[in-house]
C-alpha positions as CSV (number, residue, x, y, z in Angstrom):
1,M,142.5,1.8,135.6
2,T,140.0,2.4,138.5
3,R,137.3,0.3,139.4
4,R,133.6,1.9,139.3
5,K,131.8,1.7,142.7
6,K,128.8,-0.7,142.5
7,T,125.4,0.6,143.1
8,R,123.1,-1.1,145.5
9,S,120.1,-0.3,143.7
10,L,118.7,0.8,139.8
11,A,116.3,3.3,141.4
12,D,118.5,6.0,139.9
13,K,119.1,4.9,136.8
14,V,115.4,4.0,135.8
15,T,113.7,6.9,133.7
16,L,110.1,5.3,133.6
17,R,107.7,5.8,136.5
18,T,107.1,2.7,138.5
19,G,105.1,2.3,141.7
20,K,108.1,3.0,143.9
21,R,108.2,5.6,146.6
22,K,111.5,7.5,145.3
23,D,109.6,7.7,141.6
24,F,106.4,8.9,143.1
25,K,108.3,11.5,145.0
26,K,109.9,12.9,142.1
27,W,106.4,12.8,140.2
28,R,104.7,14.6,142.9
29,H,107.3,17.2,143.0
30,E,106.9,17.8,139.5
31,N,103.3,17.7,139.1
32,P,101.9,19.7,142.7
33,D,98.6,20.5,140.7
34,Q,97.7,16.7,140.5
35,V,98.3,16.0,144.0
36,T,95.6,16.2,146.6
37,S,95.2,14.7,149.9
38,S,92.8,11.7,150.8
39,R,89.2,12.6,152.2
40,R,90.3,10.6,155.3
41,F,93.3,12.6,155.9
42,T,91.6,16.1,155.5
43,E,88.7,15.0,157.6
44,K,90.9,13.9,160.5
45,K,92.9,17.4,160.3
46,R,89.7,19.3,160.4
47,Q,88.3,17.2,163.3
48,Q,91.8,17.8,165.0
49,R,91.5,21.6,164.2
50,K,88.2,21.7,165.7
51,L,89.3,20.1,169.0
52,Q,92.3,22.3,169.3
53,A,89.8,25.5,168.8
54,A,87.7,24.2,171.4
55,R,90.6,23.7,173.8
56,K,92.0,27.1,173.2
57,L,88.6,28.6,173.7
58,A,88.0,26.9,177.0
59,R,91.6,27.9,178.2
60,Q,90.6,31.5,177.2
61,Q,87.2,31.6,179.3
62,Q,89.2,29.9,181.9
63,A,92.1,32.4,182.4
64,P,91.4,35.1,184.9
65,G,90.7,38.6,183.3
66,I,93.7,41.3,183.2
67,Q,93.0,44.9,183.5
68,V,95.1,46.7,180.8
69,H,94.1,50.3,181.6
70,P,93.1,50.0,185.4
71,E,90.4,52.9,185.9
72,S,92.2,54.0,189.4
73,G,95.5,55.6,187.9
74,G,95.3,58.7,190.2
75,D,98.7,60.3,188.7
76,D,96.8,63.6,187.9
């Protein structure tokens, strides 16, 4: 007769939803429509995007202009 391996936790055996992270991850995966980000997180991300856009605009304005089609071709 072979011995069964001992499990370290009962997390896999639990069927009811507790406050544990693994249970919450499973619940969140099964109910994506009920999950929303916190106001603090969305506001933080909005600020980060504004800052990133401002930096990008500053970089674009600082960069030298490149002539894609120079007028002085002279191949005629």
